Every structure is written in structure tokens, then in C-alpha cells.
N, C-alpha and C positions, 0 to 999 in steps of 0.2 A: 314117655309117661302119659296114661290116659286121662281124658276130663273127668272133671266131676260135678253133678248136678248142683244147681244153687242150694237146692235143699240140702243136700250132703255136705257141701262144704260149710254150710251155716251149723250144721249137726257137727261137724268135727271142729269148727272153731268153740263153737260152745262147751264141748267136750274138753277142750285144753282150757278152756277158761275157767271152767269148774274144778280140774285138776290143779291148776295155779293157785285159785282160792283156797283151796284144802291143804294145799302145801304152805301157802301163808299163815293160815290158822294154824297148823300143826307146829309151824316153826315158833310162833308167839307163844304157845300153850306150852312148849318143851321148855322156853325159856322161862315161864314163868313158874315153872314145877322146879327149876334149878336152885340148888341150896348153895349159897356163895359164901365164902370164907368172909369177904370183906367187901365194902361199898365200892373199892375202886374197882376190883374184878367184875363186879356186876353192872358197872358203869359202862366199863369198855365193852362186855359182852352188848349190852342195850345198844350202843351204838352200832355193832356187827347186825344186829336183829334190825333196828332202823332201816340201816342199807338195805338188807334182803329184802325187807317189805315194801322199799321204794322199788326197786329192781321188780317185785312181784307186780306193784301197780304200774309200773310202765309197760311191761310186757302185757298186761291184762287191757291197757290204754290202746296199745297198739294192734291187739286182735279185735278189740271193739270198735277201731277203724276201718277194719276190712269190710268191704263190701264185696257182692259177689253178683253175677251175671247170669 
């Protein structure tokens, strides 16, 4: 695999970060638009959404921690 310039690597990282942030936003918006039959279903799904948002945040944190030379 070839080497990538610092600028190209940073652009790629920023692109990944933007896509992850957009996915996180879409997951939350889709959840907010859901119509639940009862509060228990909503609470369970809310837990899944929060878990996913935590994973997105962790991945963004990992990307933000990357440095290139």
C-alpha cells in the first residue's frame, strides 16, 4: 500500500468523521420520528440508540486522536 501525504490523510480522516457524525444525527432523527405502541418499547429502543451514539462518539474520539506526519 502506498504512502499518503499528511494533507490527504487529514482530509480522509475529516471525511470519515463527517460521515460518522451524519450517521449519528440520522440515527437520532429516525428514533425521534418513530411512533411507539408503549413506553417500554420506547425506553428499550432509547437504550440502543444511546449505545450507538456512544460508539459513534468513541470512534470520533479515536479519529480525532490520530496525527499524521
